[in-house]
MIPAVEX-886277 format. One record per residue (C-alpha): residue number from 0; residue in one letter; y, z, x; chain. Coordinates in steps of 0.25 Angstrom, whole numbers. Layout:
<r num="NUM" residu="a" yy="Y" zz="Z" xx="X" chaine="A"/>
...
//
This chain:
<r num="0" residu="m" yy="133" zz="-22" xx="-166" chaine="A"/>
<r num="1" residu="s" yy="131" zz="-37" xx="-161" chaine="A"/>
<r num="2" residu="p" yy="142" zz="-44" xx="-156" chaine="A"/>
<r num="3" residu="s" yy="152" zz="-51" xx="-166" chaine="A"/>
<r num="4" residu="t" yy="163" zz="-60" xx="-165" chaine="A"/>
<r num="5" residu="p" yy="179" zz="-57" xx="-167" chaine="A"/>
<r num="6" residu="g" yy="183" zz="-51" xx="-179" chaine="A"/>
<r num="7" residu="t" yy="169" zz="-48" xx="-185" chaine="A"/>
<r num="8" residu="l" yy="159" zz="-38" xx="-185" chaine="A"/>
<r num="9" residu="a" yy="143" zz="-40" xx="-181" chaine="A"/>
<r num="10" residu="a" yy="132" zz="-35" xx="-192" chaine="A"/>
<r num="11" residu="p" yy="125" zz="-23" xx="-186" chaine="A"/>
<r num="12" residu="t" yy="113" zz="-27" xx="-179" chaine="A"/>
<r num="13" residu="a" yy="100" zz="-18" xx="-177" chaine="A"/>
<r num="14" residu="p" yy="102" zz="-11" xx="-164" chaine="A"/>
<r num="15" residu="t" yy="92" zz="-17" xx="-154" chaine="A"/>
<r num="16" residu="a" yy="81" zz="-9" xx="-147" chaine="A"/>
<r num="17" residu="p" yy="84" zz="-6" xx="-132" chaine="A"/>
<r num="18" residu="t" yy="74" zz="-14" xx="-121" chaine="A"/>
<r num="19" residu="a" yy="66" zz="-4" xx="-113" chaine="A"/>
<r num="20" residu="p" yy="67" zz="-8" xx="-98" chaine="A"/>
<r num="21" residu="t" yy="56" zz="-13" xx="-91" chaine="A"/>
<r num="22" residu="a" yy="53" zz="-16" xx="-77" chaine="A"/>
<r num="23" residu="p" yy="58" zz="-28" xx="-70" chaine="A"/>
<r num="24" residu="d" yy="45" zz="-39" xx="-68" chaine="A"/>
<r num="25" residu="g" yy="43" zz="-53" xx="-63" chaine="A"/>
<r num="26" residu="p" yy="51" zz="-60" xx="-55" chaine="A"/>
<r num="27" residu="d" yy="67" zz="-60" xx="-59" chaine="A"/>
<r num="28" residu="t" yy="70" zz="-73" xx="-65" chaine="A"/>
<r num="29" residu="p" yy="84" zz="-77" xx="-73" chaine="A"/>
<r num="30" residu="a" yy="82" zz="-77" xx="-87" chaine="A"/>
<r num="31" residu="t" yy="79" zz="-88" xx="-94" chaine="A"/>
<r num="32" residu="p" yy="88" zz="-96" xx="-102" chaine="A"/>
<r num="33" residu="a" yy="87" zz="-96" xx="-117" chaine="A"/>
<r num="34" residu="s" yy="86" zz="-111" xx="-117" chaine="A"/>
<r num="35" residu="r" yy="75" zz="-112" xx="-107" chaine="A"/>
<r num="36" residu="t" yy="60" zz="-110" xx="-109" chaine="A"/>
<r num="37" residu="p" yy="55" zz="-96" xx="-106" chaine="A"/>
<r num="38" residu="r" yy="49" zz="-92" xx="-92" chaine="A"/>
<r num="39" residu="t" yy="37" zz="-87" xx="-93" chaine="A"/>
<r num="40" residu="p" yy="38" zz="-71" xx="-94" chaine="A"/>
<r num="41" residu="r" yy="38" zz="-64" xx="-80" chaine="A"/>
<r num="42" residu="t" yy="26" zz="-56" xx="-75" chaine="A"/>
<r num="43" residu="r" yy="29" zz="-41" xx="-75" chaine="A"/>
<r num="44" residu="l" yy="30" zz="-35" xx="-62" chaine="A"/>
<r num="45" residu="t" yy="21" zz="-23" xx="-60" chaine="A"/>
<r num="46" residu="p" yy="20" zz="-12" xx="-49" chaine="A"/>
<r num="47" residu="a" yy="6" zz="-18" xx="-44" chaine="A"/>
<r num="48" residu="a" yy="12" zz="-32" xx="-42" chaine="A"/>
<r num="49" residu="v" yy="23" zz="-25" xx="-33" chaine="A"/>
<r num="50" residu="v" yy="12" zz="-19" xx="-25" chaine="A"/>
<r num="51" residu="g" yy="5" zz="-31" xx="-24" chaine="A"/>
<r num="52" residu="a" yy="17" zz="-40" xx="-18" chaine="A"/>
<r num="53" residu="a" yy="21" zz="-29" xx="-9" chaine="A"/>
<r num="54" residu="l" yy="5" zz="-28" xx="-3" chaine="A"/>
<r num="55" residu="r" yy="7" zz="-43" xx="-1" chaine="A"/>
<r num="56" residu="l" yy="20" zz="-42" xx="5" chaine="A"/>
<r num="57" residu="l" yy="14" zz="-32" xx="15" chaine="A"/>
<r num="58" residu="d" yy="2" zz="-41" xx="18" chaine="A"/>
<r num="59" residu="e" yy="11" zz="-53" xx="22" chaine="A"/>
<r num="60" residu="e" yy="23" zz="-47" xx="29" chaine="A"/>
<r num="61" residu="g" yy="19" zz="-31" xx="33" chaine="A"/>
<r num="62" residu="l" yy="25" zz="-17" xx="27" chaine="A"/>
<r num="63" residu="e" yy="37" zz="-19" xx="34" chaine="A"/>
<r num="64" residu="t" yy="41" zz="-31" xx="24" chaine="A"/>
<r num="65" residu="v" yy="37" zz="-22" xx="12" chaine="A"/>
<r num="66" residu="t" yy="48" zz="-21" xx="5" chaine="A"/>
<r num="67" residu="t" yy="52" zz="-19" xx="-11" chaine="A"/>
<r num="68" residu="r" yy="62" zz="-31" xx="-9" chaine="A"/>
<r num="69" residu="a" yy="52" zz="-40" xx="-2" chaine="A"/>
<r num="70" residu="v" yy="42" zz="-36" xx="-13" chaine="A"/>
<r num="71" residu="a" yy="52" zz="-40" xx="-24" chaine="A"/>
<r num="72" residu="d" yy="54" zz="-52" xx="-17" chaine="A"/>
<r num="73" residu="r" yy="39" zz="-55" xx="-16" chaine="A"/>
<r num="74" residu="l" yy="38" zz="-53" xx="-30" chaine="A"/>
<r num="75" residu="g" yy="51" zz="-61" xx="-34" chaine="A"/>
<r num="76" residu="v" yy="59" zz="-49" xx="-42" chaine="A"/>
<r num="77" residu="r" yy="70" zz="-40" xx="-37" chaine="A"/>
<r num="78" residu="m" yy="68" zz="-28" xx="-29" chaine="A"/>
<r num="79" residu="n" yy="71" zz="-18" xx="-41" chaine="A"/>
<r num="80" residu="t" yy="60" zz="-25" xx="-48" chaine="A"/>
<r num="81" residu="v" yy="51" zz="-21" xx="-39" chaine="A"/>
<r num="82" residu="l" yy="57" zz="-7" xx="-36" chaine="A"/>
<r num="83" residu="w" yy="55" zz="-5" xx="-52" chaine="A"/>
<r num="84" residu="h" yy="41" zz="-6" xx="-50" chaine="A"/>
<r num="85" residu="v" yy="38" zz="3" xx="-38" chaine="A"/>
<r num="86" residu="k" yy="51" zz="10" xx="-35" chaine="A"/>
<r num="87" residu="t" yy="53" zz="12" xx="-21" chaine="A"/>
<r num="88" residu="k" yy="48" zz="5" xx="-8" chaine="A"/>
<r num="89" residu="r" yy="38" zz="18" xx="-5" chaine="A"/>
<r num="90" residu="r" yy="32" zz="17" xx="-19" chaine="A"/>
<r num="91" residu="l" yy="30" zz="2" xx="-16" chaine="A"/>
<r num="92" residu="l" yy="23" zz="6" xx="-3" chaine="A"/>
<r num="93" residu="e" yy="14" zz="17" xx="-11" chaine="A"/>
<r num="94" residu="l" yy="8" zz="8" xx="-21" chaine="A"/>
<r num="95" residu="m" yy="6" zz="-2" xx="-9" chaine="A"/>
<r num="96" residu="a" yy="-2" zz="8" xx="-2" chaine="A"/>
<r num="97" residu="d" yy="-10" zz="11" xx="-15" chaine="A"/>
<r num="98" residu="g" yy="-12" zz="-5" xx="-17" chaine="A"/>
<r num="99" residu="v" yy="-19" zz="-3" xx="-3" chaine="A"/>
<r num="100" residu="a" yy="-29" zz="8" xx="-8" chaine="A"/>
<r num="101" residu="a" yy="-32" zz="-1" xx="-20" chaine="A"/>
<r num="102" residu="t" yy="-39" zz="-11" xx="-11" chaine="A"/>
<r num="103" residu="i" yy="-50" zz="2" xx="-8" chaine="A"/>
<r num="104" residu="a" yy="-64" zz="-1" xx="-14" chaine="A"/>
<r num="105" residu="y" yy="-72" zz="12" xx="-18" chaine="A"/>
<r num="106" residu="d" yy="-85" zz="4" xx="-20" chaine="A"/>
<r num="107" residu="d" yy="-98" zz="6" xx="-13" chaine="A"/>
<r num="108" residu="l" yy="-94" zz="18" xx="-6" chaine="A"/>
<r num="109" residu="p" yy="-105" zz="26" xx="2" chaine="A"/>
<r num="110" residu="e" yy="-110" zz="39" xx="-3" chaine="A"/>
<r num="111" residu="d" yy="-108" zz="47" xx="8" chaine="A"/>
<r num="112" residu="p" yy="-95" zz="54" xx="6" chaine="A"/>
<r num="113" residu="a" yy="-91" zz="53" xx="21" chaine="A"/>
<r num="114" residu="e" yy="-94" zz="37" xx="22" chaine="A"/>
<r num="115" residu="r" yy="-87" zz="37" xx="9" chaine="A"/>
<r num="116" residu="a" yy="-75" zz="41" xx="15" chaine="A"/>
<r num="117" residu="r" yy="-77" zz="33" xx="27" chaine="A"/>
<r num="118" residu="e" yy="-78" zz="20" xx="17" chaine="A"/>
<r num="119" residu="l" yy="-65" zz="23" xx="11" chaine="A"/>
<r num="120" residu="i" yy="-57" zz="24" xx="22" chaine="A"/>
<r num="121" residu="r" yy="-62" zz="12" xx="27" chaine="A"/>
<r num="122" residu="r" yy="-57" zz="4" xx="14" chaine="A"/>
<r num="123" residu="y" yy="-45" zz="12" xx="16" chaine="A"/>
<r num="124" residu="r" yy="-42" zz="5" xx="30" chaine="A"/>
<r num="125" residu="r" yy="-47" zz="-8" xx="24" chaine="A"/>
<r num="126" residu="s" yy="-36" zz="-7" xx="13" chaine="A"/>
<r num="127" residu="l" yy="-26" zz="-4" xx="22" chaine="A"/>
<r num="128" residu="l" yy="-30" zz="-15" xx="33" chaine="A"/>
<r num="129" residu="a" yy="-30" zz="-25" xx="20" chaine="A"/>
<r num="130" residu="h" yy="-16" zz="-25" xx="21" chaine="A"/>
<r num="131" residu="r" yy="-6" zz="-28" xx="31" chaine="A"/>
<r num="132" residu="d" yy="3" zz="-14" xx="36" chaine="A"/>
<r num="133" residu="g" yy="-8" zz="-7" xx="25" chaine="A"/>
<r num="134" residu="a" yy="-9" zz="6" xx="34" chaine="A"/>
<r num="135" residu="a" yy="5" zz="6" xx="35" chaine="A"/>
<r num="136" residu="l" yy="9" zz="3" xx="21" chaine="A"/>
<r num="137" residu="v" yy="-1" zz="15" xx="16" chaine="A"/>
<r num="138" residu="t" yy="4" zz="25" xx="29" chaine="A"/>
<r num="139" residu="g" yy="15" zz="34" xx="23" chaine="A"/>
<r num="140" residu="t" yy="13" zz="31" xx="7" chaine="A"/>
<r num="141" residu="y" yy="11" zz="40" xx="-1" chaine="A"/>
<r num="142" residu="a" yy="2" zz="32" xx="-11" chaine="A"/>
<r num="143" residu="a" yy="0" zz="42" xx="-21" chaine="A"/>
<r num="144" residu="e" yy="-8" zz="30" xx="-30" chaine="A"/>
<r num="145" residu="p" yy="-21" zz="27" xx="-38" chaine="A"/>
<r num="146" residu="h" yy="-28" zz="20" xx="-27" chaine="A"/>
<r num="147" residu="t" yy="-25" zz="28" xx="-15" chaine="A"/>
<r num="148" residu="l" yy="-28" zz="40" xx="-21" chaine="A"/>
<r num="149" residu="r" yy="-42" zz="35" xx="-27" chaine="A"/>
<r num="150" residu="f" yy="-44" zz="33" xx="-11" chaine="A"/>
<r num="151" residu="a" yy="-40" zz="46" xx="-6" chaine="A"/>
<r num="152" residu="d" yy="-48" zz="53" xx="-17" chaine="A"/>
<r num="153" residu="s" yy="-61" zz="44" xx="-14" chaine="A"/>
<r num="154" residu="v" yy="-58" zz="48" xx="1" chaine="A"/>
<r num="155" residu="i" yy="-57" zz="64" xx="-1" chaine="A"/>
<r num="156" residu="g" yy="-68" zz="64" xx="-12" chaine="A"/>
<r num="157" residu="a" yy="-77" zz="57" xx="0" chaine="A"/>
<r num="158" residu="l" yy="-71" zz="68" xx="10" chaine="A"/>
<r num="159" residu="t" yy="-72" zz="80" xx="2" chaine="A"/>
<r num="160" residu="e" yy="-88" zz="75" xx="-2" chaine="A"/>
<r num="161" residu="h" yy="-89" zz="74" xx="14" chaine="A"/>
<r num="162" residu="t" yy="-83" zz="84" xx="19" chaine="A"/>
<r num="163" residu="g" yy="-84" zz="96" xx="5" chaine="A"/>
<r num="164" residu="s" yy="-70" zz="100" xx="7" chaine="A"/>
<r num="165" residu="v" yy="-57" zz="93" xx="1" chaine="A"/>
<r num="166" residu="e" yy="-48" zz="99" xx="10" chaine="A"/>
<r num="167" residu="t" yy="-56" zz="91" xx="22" chaine="A"/>
<r num="168" residu="a" yy="-57" zz="79" xx="13" chaine="A"/>
<r num="169" residu="a" yy="-42" zz="77" xx="10" chaine="A"/>
<r num="170" residu="r" yy="-39" zz="80" xx="26" chaine="A"/>
<r num="171" residu="t" yy="-50" zz="70" xx="30" chaine="A"/>
<r num="172" residu="c" yy="-45" zz="60" xx="21" chaine="A"/>
<r num="173" residu="f" yy="-30" zz="62" xx="25" chaine="A"/>
<r num="174" residu="a" yy="-36" zz="62" xx="41" chaine="A"/>
<r num="175" residu="l" yy="-45" zz="46" xx="36" chaine="A"/>
<r num="176" residu="i" yy="-32" zz="40" xx="30" chaine="A"/>
<r num="177" residu="y" yy="-22" zz="44" xx="41" chaine="A"/>
<r num="178" residu="f" yy="-32" zz="39" xx="49" chaine="A"/>
<r num="179" residu="t" yy="-34" zz="26" xx="44" chaine="A"/>
<r num="180" residu="l" yy="-20" zz="24" xx="40" chaine="A"/>
<r num="181" residu="g" yy="-15" zz="26" xx="53" chaine="A"/>
<r num="182" residu="l" yy="-26" zz="17" xx="61" chaine="A"/>
<r num="183" residu="t" yy="-25" zz="7" xx="52" chaine="A"/>
<r num="184" residu="q" yy="-11" zz="6" xx="53" chaine="A"/>
<r num="185" residu="e" yy="-11" zz="5" xx="68" chaine="A"/>
<r num="186" residu="e" yy="-22" zz="-7" xx="66" chaine="A"/>
<r num="187" residu="q" yy="-14" zz="-14" xx="56" chaine="A"/>
<r num="188" residu="a" yy="-2" zz="-13" xx="68" chaine="A"/>
<r num="189" residu="q" yy="-8" zz="-17" xx="79" chaine="A"/>
<r num="190" residu="a" yy="-16" zz="-30" xx="76" chaine="A"/>
<r num="191" residu="d" yy="-8" zz="-34" xx="89" chaine="A"/>
<r num="192" residu="a" yy="-12" zz="-23" xx="97" chaine="A"/>
<r num="193" residu="d" yy="-16" zz="-26" xx="112" chaine="A"/>
<r num="194" residu="p" yy="-27" zz="-17" xx="117" chaine="A"/>
<r num="195" residu="a" yy="-24" zz="-23" xx="134" chaine="A"/>
<r num="196" residu="r" yy="-9" zz="-15" xx="131" chaine="A"/>
<r num="197" residu="l" yy="-13" zz="-2" xx="128" chaine="A"/>
<r num="198" residu="a" yy="-24" zz="-3" xx="141" chaine="A"/>
<r num="199" residu="e" yy="-12" zz="-9" xx="150" chaine="A"/>
<r num="200" residu="a" yy="-5" zz="3" xx="145" chaine="A"/>
<r num="201" residu="v" yy="-14" zz="14" xx="149" chaine="A"/>
<r num="202" residu="s" yy="-19" zz="8" xx="162" chaine="A"/>
<r num="203" residu="s" yy="-8" zz="15" xx="171" chaine="A"/>
<r num="204" residu="g" yy="-14" zz="28" xx="173" chaine="A"/>
<r num="205" residu="r" yy="-3" zz="35" xx="166" chaine="A"/>
<r num="206" residu="y" yy="-11" zz="37" xx="152" chaine="A"/>
<r num="207" residu="p" yy="-27" zz="41" xx="157" chaine="A"/>
<r num="208" residu="a" yy="-32" zz="44" xx="144" chaine="A"/>
<r num="209" residu="l" yy="-29" zz="31" xx="138" chaine="A"/>
<r num="210" residu="f" yy="-33" zz="23" xx="149" chaine="A"/>
<r num="211" residu="a" yy="-45" zz="31" xx="148" chaine="A"/>
<r num="212" residu="a" yy="-48" zz="27" xx="133" chaine="A"/>
<r num="213" residu="r" yy="-41" zz="15" xx="133" chaine="A"/>
<r num="214" residu="a" yy="-55" zz="6" xx="129" chaine="A"/>
<r num="215" residu="a" yy="-58" zz="16" xx="119" chaine="A"/>
<r num="216" residu="l" yy="-45" zz="16" xx="113" chaine="A"/>
<r num="217" residu="t" yy="-43" zz="-1" xx="113" chaine="A"/>
<r num="218" residu="r" yy="-59" zz="-3" xx="111" chaine="A"/>
<r num="219" residu="e" yy="-60" zz="1" xx="96" chaine="A"/>
<r num="220" residu="t" yy="-54" zz="-7" xx="85" chaine="A"/>
<r num="221" residu="f" yy="-47" zz="-1" xx="74" chaine="A"/>
<r num="222" residu="p" yy="-60" zz="-3" xx="64" chaine="A"/>
<r num="223" residu="d" yy="-67" zz="6" xx="75" chaine="A"/>
<r num="224" residu="r" yy="-56" zz="15" xx="75" chaine="A"/>
<r num="225" residu="f" yy="-55" zz="18" xx="62" chaine="A"/>
<r num="226" residu="e" yy="-70" zz="19" xx="60" chaine="A"/>
<r num="227" residu="d" yy="-70" zz="30" xx="72" chaine="A"/>
<r num="228" residu="g" yy="-57" zz="36" xx="66" chaine="A"/>
<r num="229" residu="v" yy="-63" zz="39" xx="52" chaine="A"/>
<r num="230" residu="r" yy="-77" zz="44" xx="58" chaine="A"/>
<r num="231" residu="r" yy="-70" zz="53" xx="65" chaine="A"/>
<r num="232" residu="i" yy="-62" zz="58" xx="55" chaine="A"/>
<r num="233" residu="l" yy="-75" zz="58" xx="45" chaine="A"/>
<r num="234" residu="g" yy="-84" zz="64" xx="56" chaine="A"/>
//
């Protein structure tokens, strides 16, 4: 029953159905007093919006700055609102990694299966390079998400057609992806590397093999090393 004045009983009223819980959404703003003009309804926050904000933060400030709190600050919401949509930081990173894979295009791929696999790995590398610390982000995640799965399926399909063996295709896929992640992570971390430093360090005579190979080790660019590595893996 509704509240009544002292000494009187209130008339019975129909019970009100409980309101179902809803996800927090939009920027956190104070309630509007009834005497004021109502605000425009807030835009509902989605997991895609959270991931998009996290990727923009990654590009602008680097992987170390990506936290659920930092993403919440960027969106103008409470951290619990972000966690409602992504649950944990690890889950956020997985969704971000899948967002990177979402940019891989599948049009105009070569008919030859070996060349198709080669081109897919090239596009994978470009997707990593498109984001600051992109390779470091993807490394260590277990993103069993649609875009990541589509990429892996496409590579293994091409490699199976090329080798005639699903097991060989799976292992070759691992080799290609691990090589690409490692090399690209090095490339993104060594933007200011000084080749002369290596040459000076090995010139003492204590490292004869490195001294002999110093030109080969410093001459090639990362794209050259990538193409050479993929060629060696695919044969």
